[in-house]
N, C-alpha and C positions, 0 to 999 in steps of 0.2 A: 309618044308623049300626047297627053290629052290637051286639046285646044278648047279655049273658051270663046264663044262668040260674043261680039259686042254690038248691042242694039241701042239706038239713040232716038227714041220717039220724040215727036214734036207736039204731042197733045196728051192729056191725061187719058182720053179714050184709047189712043194708040198704045200707050204704055200698059194699060190694063189688058188689052188684047194680046200684046206680046207676052205678058206674064202668064196669061191663060193658055197660050199656045205652047209655052215651054214650062212645064211644071217644075223643073229643076233649075229654073233661072233665078237670079238674085237681083233685086232692085238695088241700084247704086245711088246713094244720096250723099255724095261727097267722097266716100271711099277711104277716109282716114283710118278706119279699122279694117274694113273688108279687104282692101288691096294688100295690106300687110299680112293678113291671114292667108290670102291666096299664095303669096310668095313663100310662105312656110309650108304649103301643102295642106293647110287646115281647112281651106274653103275651096271647093271645086264645083262651082255651078256650071251648067252647060252654056249659059249665056249671062252676060251682064246687061241689065236694062237701065241705062243711065238716065236719070230723071232731071238733069240739070237744064234741059231746054224747055221744060214744061211751064208755060206762062202762068197757068192757074196756081202754081205753088210758090211764086216768087214775089208776092206783094206784101207790103206793110201798109195797113190802112186803118185810120182812126174812124170809128163809128161813134154815135152818141153814147152807146152803152158798153162798148168794148173796143179793145185794140186787137186787130187781126195781124198775125205774123204767119206767113206761108211756110210750109215745111221745108222748102228749098232755099229759104233766105239764109245767107251765111252768117256766121258769128260776127264777122267784121261789119256787115251791113246793119245788123241789129245794134252794134255798139255805136255806129255813126249816125243812126237814124234820128232826125229831129223829132219825129212823131213818138218814137220810143222814149227818148229822153224827156219829152214833155209829159207823156202818159205815166211812165213808170221808170224813173231813173235807175232803179235797182237792176232792171233787166239789161240796160245798156252797160252798166258797170260790170255785171256778171259776164256778159258776152265779151267785153273788152279784156277780161282777165283770163280767158281760156288759152292755154298753151302759148304758141308764138304766132307772129303775123302770118306765116305760111299756112299754118293750120286754120287760123281764123278766116282766111280768105277762101278756103275750100270747104271746110267743115260746115255742116248745116244744122239748124235747129231740129228738123225732123229726123235726120240721121242719128243725132245724139240721143234723142228720146227713144227711137226704135231700138238702139243698142242697149240703152239703160245700164251703162257701166256704173258699178256701185261707188265709184269715186268721181263721177262726172259732175259738172256744175249745173247744167241745165235742169236735170230732174229736181234738184232742190228748189230752184227758182220757180219752176212750173208748179210744183206741189204747194209751196208756200203761198203762191198767188191764187190757188184754187182755180187754175185755168181749166178750160174745156178743150179737150183734144177732139178735133174733127177729122174723121177718116172717110174713106170711100164708102163705108157701110153705115156709119152712125156717129153720134156725138157722145162722149163720155167724160165724166169728171176725172181730174188728175188722180184723185184718191182711188179710182177704179182702174186707172190705166197701168200704174206701176204695181206689179204683183210679186216681185222678188228679184233675186240675183240674176242680172241680165235677162229678166223675163218681163214681158208686158202682156196686156190683154189683146194685143193684135192677133187676128186670125190669119191663116195662110191666104195670101193674095190681097190682104187688106193694107192699104197705104194711108199714111198720115197726109192730110191735105194742109193742115195748119192748126193754129191755136187761137182761141179767144181769151183775152185777158180782161176781166172786169176791173173797174177802177178800184184802187186801194188808197187809203189815206197816206200811208208811208211804208217804206220797206228798205231793208238793207241786206246785202249778201257779203259774207266775209269767209275766207278760207285760209287754212294753213297748208301750204303747198309741200309736196315732195319735190325738191329742187330739180331733179333730172327730168321728170315727166310733166311737172306742173299740175298733176292730178292732185286732188284734195286728200291730205291725210284726214282732215275733217273740214267740211264746209257747212255753214249755217245760213239759212235765209229766214229772216223774221219779218213778217208783214202785219200791218194793222189796218183793218177795214174802216170805212166811214161809220160803221155801227160799233166800233171799238173791239171787234173780235180779232184776236191775235192767232196767227198760225206760225209754227216753227217747223221747218223741214231741215233734216240733217243728211248730208252725204258723206261718204268716206269711211263709215263705220265698218263696211265690209259685207253686210248682208243685203245691200240695196238701200235706196233712199227711203227715209221713214220720217214720220212726224213725232215730235216730242210733246205728247199731250199734257204732261204735268206742267211743263213750262208754259204751254198755251193757256191752261186754266189759270195759272198764277198771274200771268201778265194781262189776261183779259180782265181779271178782277182788280189788278193794281198795276197800271202801266208805268212801272218804275223798275230800275235795275235791282233794287232791294227785294223785289218780289221773287227773285231767283235765289236769294240767300238760302243755303241748305239744300238746294235742288241739284240732283245729279242723276244721270242715267246709270243703269247697272253696267258693270264690266261685261256681263254676259251678252249685252246687246252689241258689243263690238268684237272685232277680230284682231288677233296679233299677226304680224308678219315681220319681215326683215327691217321694215322702216319704223314701226311703232308697236307697242304692246296694246292690248285691249284696254288696260287701265289708263294708259296715256291718252288714247283716243277718247275715252269716256271723260277724262279730265278736260281735254281740249274742247269738247262739246259744251261744257259748262262755261269755260272761259270765253269762247267765241260767241256764245249766245249773249252773254253780258255785254260784250263789245258791240254786237249788232243792235242791241236795245239802246245802249249808251249813245251810239251814233245818231239815233233818232230823237232821244230825249235831252241830249246835251249833258248828261250826268257822267260821273266817273264810273268806269267799268270794274274798278278794283274789287277783289274778293275780300270778305272778312278774314281776319287772321286764322280763325278756326278752320275755315274752308281751305285756306292755303296749306295748313298743317295736314289736314285730312288728305288733300290731293297728293302731297309729297309722300305721305305714308303709302297711299295706294300705288304710286308709281314705282315704289321699291319692291312691291310684291311680285312683280313679273318682269323679267328681262325682256326688252323689246325684241320681238322676232322669235323668242324661245318657244319651242314646242315640247311639252313634257315628254320624257322618254317613256315608251310603252303606252302612250296615250290610247285610251280605249273609247270606241264609240259604242253607244248602247241605246236601246229603246224597248218599250213595252206596249203591246196592243191587245185588245180583246176582239176576237173574231166570232161572228154569230154562226158557229158550226161546231160540231163535236170533234174531239181530238183526233179520232181515227180518220175522219173526213179531211181534216186539215193536213194530217201527215201524208195521206195518199195524194192529195193535190200537190204538195211540195215535191213529191217524187215522180210526178207524172210528166214525162217529156213533152207530151202534146200540150198540156197546160203551160209548161214553161216556154215553149216556142211561141204560143199565142200571146204569152204575157210579156215577152221582151220586145219593146218597140224597136223597129229597125232590124230585127233578126231575120237575116236572109237565108240562114242555114243552121241546122242543129243536127249533130250526129252523136249517137250513143256509142262511145268507144268500147265501153265495158259496163258492167253493173255499177250504177251510180257514178259514172264518169262520162262527162259530156264535153263536147267541143262545139262552139258556136261562132258564127261571124255576125257581128253586130255593128250597125252604123248608128253612131250616137250623135244626136244633135246637141251642139253647144251654142245656143243662141244663134247668131248668124253663121256659126262654124259647124261643120260636121266632120267626123273622123271615124275611120273603120278600125275596129278592134278585133283581133283574133283572141278568143277567150276560151279558157278551159275551167271546168268546175268539177272537183272531186268531192263527193259527198260521203261522209262517214256516219252511218246510223249507230250512234253510241248506245242508245236505248230505244229500240223499236217498240211501239205500243202493241199490246195485245187486246182482244176484246175485253172491255171492262176496265182496262188500266187507266190511271188518272195522270200519268206523266210519260213524257217521251223527250228525247233530246238527240241532236245530231250536230256534227261539225262539218264545215265546208272549207275547202281550200280553193280560193278563187284567184286566178291570175289573168291579166290582160296585157297584151303587147301593142304598143302604139308606135311601132317602127323606130325611127331614129330619135324620137322624143323620149324614149324610155319605156318602162313597164311598171306595173303595179301588182302587188300581191296582197291578199288579206286572208287571215284566219278568222272565220266567223263561227260563233257558237249559238245555236238556236235551242231553246227549251220550250216545250209545250206543257200546259197544265189544264186539265179539265176542270171547269168551274160551272157547275150546273149543266145547262145545255150549251154553254159557250166554251171557248178555248182561249186561255191567256197565253200569248206568245211573247217571250222575251228574247232579245238577241244582243250580242256584243261582238265587236270586231276589232282586230289589231291590224292596222294598215302598215304596209311597207312599200315605199316608192323608190324606184331606181332611175338613174340617168337624170335628164333635165327635169323631169317631173319632181324628183326628190329635191332638187336645188331650188325650184321656183314655185312648187305647187302645194306643199304640205298644208298651208294655212287654210286652204279651201276644202280639205277633205271632210272635216267635221260638219261644217255648215251644209255642204252638199249632201252628205250621206243622211243627215238627220231630215233634211227637207224631202229628199227623194224616197226615204223609207216611208214617210207619210203617204206619198203618192202610191207606193207599192201596196200598202195595206188597204188603201181605199179600193184599188183595182183588183187586188187579190181576193178581197171580200166579194167582188162581183163574180169572180170565177167560182167561188164556193156556192154562190146562190144560183149558178147556172147561166149567168150572163157572160158575154164574151169579154175577157179581160184585155186591157190595153197596155199594161205594164206588169213586170214580173218580179219573181222572188230574188232576182239577182240585182237588187237595188244598189249594192255596194260597187258594182262595176261602174255605175254612173259616177259615184263619188271619186273613183280613181281617175275618171276622164275629165272631171270638172276643172282640175288645175290648168288644163290647156288654155282656158279662157284668159286667165290673168297673165299667163306667160306671154302670149302675143300682145295683150293689151298694154302691159307696162314696159316691155322691152323692145317692141317693134312698132310702136304707135306712130312714130314720126318718120 
């Protein structure tokens, strides 16, 4: 049985030295997510580096131009801080509504931000306040810090020291909770600066925290609830799961935004009748949690190389092994049949997948041909958590000196992944396919690629995130 060492530095410098000495160590900033992941075998660092004794990260301080909250300040400490309540009551209210007292007394601001759960409260409050994130390497705006689902701009070894909150005129955070976990089905933070600029940040939609720019523009021009009449986010910006449909989440965003503004202006948050009818109609278009049968993922990209060159690169095992991050081994079992061991990073979690890929060249190109197509049978095994399979179809078309590549995939998940993870497949595959084509293009140009053609394998692994997040958080 593998043992994980426990290190408890007494200073920031000592913590950085420990992390540098143990490349596979994991910083522990509260542990409300990481320890649960470790119990499930999804996180296996060589060492924990516990940050709770670092004095540099534990202060709340009011400065003339900003409020400082250290990364290791707990949610409960923020909620009860007189300085926070005086500077920005919204932050104290937000922190006081996170999970339950046990979580609030242990979970930290820095840990929540580094994890960037797409249903967490802190990312919305930080983004709406236009806070500055201070790390061991730099300072960055909140808009630059959050980059996607469980993803931030933090680099390996980079730690959050704390945040700077500039003064705001007013703000309010409100969420509609999933009762069991107390995560936000949707959460909205609306702030207004002294210069009357409004920021609206939304959490819980499923793709990661985001700003609602249309609402911001309308409210900046007219600071009244009525400025939001007729404004809705698209259903495509939300995700469906067993708790709520994308349409319901989109509707909640509009409702909660009105309530957050009304809390600050003293108006009624009621929607016009036409808006209510529209929302009711939208809500009937999709059953909460339903995933259409035979749902297909697809994409189209243009590569700056001729068709034959693209085809050869897709079939080249050397390029494939270089292209798959975390690939520790690749074996050619037979013609166009590969087996690989891939360690996939899932935010703070990593998992090892035994993967096989069978390629079927349906229409191989010949010199001068303008079309080619192939099929791929992809399967990955994640141990006791289940497995995933996908049938992928790839079509290539020569367009001048470039190649248009279109792809589609039919996913099938088994075991626990099928029960808890289907809703993340589409978002993950679409996002990771973009990363693939960016890096695959580098391989075509002679650069060393960092990601590979088997982007769908990542989509199959992504559901692990929400599994341990929603069912083993507490």
